C-alpha positions in Angstrom: -4.5 22.7 -24.3 -7.6 22.4 -22.1 -5.8 23.0 -18.8 -7.7 25.3 -16.5 -5.6 27.9 -14.6 -6.0 25.9 -11.4 -5.1 22.6 -13.1 -2.1 24.1 -14.8 -0.5 24.6 -11.3 -1.0 21.0 -10.3 2.1 18.9 -9.8 2.9 16.7 -12.8 3.1 13.5 -10.7 -0.7 13.6 -9.9 -1.8 14.1 -13.5 -3.5 11.2 -15.3 -1.8 9.4 -18.2 -3.9 11.4 -20.7 -3.1 14.7 -19.0 0.6 13.9 -19.1 0.4 13.2 -22.8 -1.5 16.5 -23.3 1.2 18.3 -21.4 3.9 16.8 -23.5 2.1 17.8 -26.7 1.6 21.3 -25.3 5.3 21.6 -24.6 6.2 20.2 -28.0 3.8 22.2 -30.1 4.5 25.6 -28.5 8.2 25.4 -29.3 9.4 26.8 -32.7 10.1 24.0 -35.1 9.7 23.2 -38.8 9.6 19.4 -38.4 7.6 17.3 -36.0 7.9 13.5 -35.5 5.0 12.0 -33.5 4.7 8.4 -32.5 1.1 7.4 -31.6 0.1 11.0 -30.5 -3.5 10.1 -30.0 -2.9 7.5 -27.3 -4.7 8.3 -24.0 -6.4 11.4 -25.4 -10.1 12.1 -24.8 -12.3 13.2 -27.7 -12.0 16.9 -26.8 -8.1 16.8 -26.7 -8.0 14.8 -29.9 -10.1 17.4 -31.7 -7.7 20.1 -30.4 -4.7 18.1 -31.6 -6.1 17.8 -35.0 -6.8 21.5 -35.2 -3.3 22.4 -34.1 -1.7 20.0 -36.5 -3.8 21.2 -39.4 -2.6 24.7 -38.7 1.0 23.6 -38.4 3.1 25.2 -41.2 6.1 22.7 -41.1 6.5 19.1 -42.0 4.8 16.5 -39.8 5.9 12.8 -39.8 3.7 10.6 -37.6 2.9 7.0 -36.9 -0.6 6.1 -35.7 -3.1 3.2 -35.5 -6.0 5.8 -35.5 -7.2 5.6 -39.1 -9.7 8.4 -38.6 -6.9 10.7 -37.3 -4.7 9.8 -40.3 -7.6 10.6 -42.7 -8.1 14.0 -41.0 -4.5 15.1 -40.7 -2.1 13.7 -43.2 -1.6 14.6 -46.9 0.6 11.6 -47.8 1.0 8.1 -46.5 4.2 6.1 -46.6 3.4 2.4 -46.8 5.8 -0.5 -46.2 4.9 -3.0 -48.9 7.4 -5.7 -48.2 10.9 -6.6 -49.6 12.3 -3.3 -48.5 9.8 -1.2 -50.5 8.2 2.0 -49.1 5.7 3.7 -51.4 4.1 7.1 -51.0 0.4 7.5 -51.6 -1.5 10.8 -51.7 -3.9 11.2 -48.7 -4.7 9.2 -45.6 -5.5 5.6 -44.8 -8.8 5.4 -46.8 -7.1 7.1 -49.8 -4.4 4.4 -49.6 -7.0 1.7 -49.6 -8.4 3.1 -52.9 -5.1 3.5 -54.5 -3.1 0.4 -53.5 -2.5 -2.1 -56.3 -4.3 -5.5 -56.2 -2.4 -8.3 -54.6 -0.7 -10.3 -57.3 -1.0 -14.1 -57.2 2.1 -15.8 -56.0 4.2 -17.3 -58.7 4.7 -21.1 -58.7 8.3 -21.9 -58.0 10.1 -24.6 -60.0 10.0 -28.0 -58.3 13.8 -27.9 -57.8 13.5 -24.6 -55.9 10.7 -25.6 -53.6 11.8 -25.7 -49.9 10.5 -28.1 -47.3 7.5 -26.7 -45.5 8.3 -26.3 -41.8 6.1 -28.2 -39.3 2.7 -26.6 -38.5 3.8 -25.7 -35.0 6.6 -23.4 -36.4 4.9 -22.1 -39.6 3.6 -18.6 -39.5 -0.2 -18.6 -39.6 -1.9 -16.5 -42.2 -5.5 -17.6 -41.8 -8.0 -16.6 -39.1 -9.9 -19.3 -37.2 -13.6 -19.2 -36.7 -13.1 -18.4 -33.0 -10.7 -15.6 -33.9 -13.2 -14.2 -36.4 -15.8 -14.1 -33.6 -13.3 -12.4 -31.3 -12.4 -9.8 -34.0 -16.1 -9.0 -34.5 -16.5 -8.3 -30.8 -13.4 -6.1 -30.4 -14.9 -2.8 -31.6 -17.6 -3.0 -28.9 -15.0 -4.0 -26.3 -12.7 -1.1 -27.2 -15.7 1.3 -27.2 -16.7 0.2 -23.7 -13.1 0.5 -22.5 -12.7 4.0 -24.0 -16.0 5.0 -22.4 -14.7 3.9 -19.0 -11.5 5.8 -19.7 -13.4 9.0 -20.5 -15.5 8.5 -17.3 -12.3 8.1 -15.3 -10.9 11.3 -16.8 -14.0 13.1 -16.0 -13.9 11.9 -12.4 -10.3 13.0 -12.0 -11.0 16.4 -13.5 -13.8 17.3 -11.1 -13.3 19.9 -8.5 -12.2 18.5 -5.2 -11.0 15.1 -6.6 -7.5 15.6 -5.2 -8.9 16.7 -1.9 -9.9 13.0 -1.3 -7.7 10.5 0.6 -4.6 9.3 -1.1 -6.0 5.8 -1.2 -9.1 7.0 -3.1 -7.0 8.9 -5.6 -4.6 5.9 -6.0 -7.5 3.5 -6.7 -8.9 5.7 -9.5 -5.4 6.2 -11.0 -4.7 2.5 -10.8 -8.0 1.6 -12.5 -7.1 4.2 -15.3 -3.8 2.5 -15.8 -5.5 -0.9 -16.1 -8.1 0.4 -18.6 -5.4 2.1 -20.7 -3.3 -1.0 -20.8 -6.4 -3.0 -21.8 -7.2 -0.5 -24.6 -3.6 -0.8 -26.0 -3.8 -4.6 -25.8 -7.2 -4.7 -27.6 -5.9 -2.5 -30.4 -2.8 -4.7 -30.8 -5.0 -7.8 -30.9 -7.3 -6.2 -33.4 -4.5 -5.3 -35.8 -3.1 -8.9 -35.5 -6.4 -10.6 -36.2 -7.3 -8.2 -39.0 -4.0 -9.0 -40.8 -5.0 -12.7 -40.9 -7.1 -13.9 -43.9 -10.5 -15.4 -42.9 -11.0 -19.1 -43.4 
């Protein structure tokens, strides 16, 4: 799991967020089991660790149930997707995310309710928005570049923390880099959450 012999003897409390996740995956995947349940396993992983995780999971002989926002990861690893389609329905589709996009049924037009059954529309301030504003569309277009820049900084911080002699620096220097990594990782998570929210809205 990409830990050097020297790094494997490092106290856990000084590991970065990504290294702690890698350690948890190592502990999980080296234990005998025929079912694995993983929630966002790709969070805080660099590209090299992500490739290793994909390789290990592809070789895994048991059943794997996972939740992930990483569509490429889903396309690479899963053989079936369980999709929540509303009104309590969960439908299984063969393949990953892109396979689901090709197989999903077209959205049916909403039926017109009888006049007697029409409910009063709530005020705009409380109604759930379904359309994306022009400003939000502009924001959505810029999110991939923002996420890419944040993830590049995240990788650079990981590289810095994995260099020989990093932990021989002063505690303040180590803490500053670790704190910046926490800020970047929180920003990445927030950007992905915002991306999913904006993408779910229909453009005006």
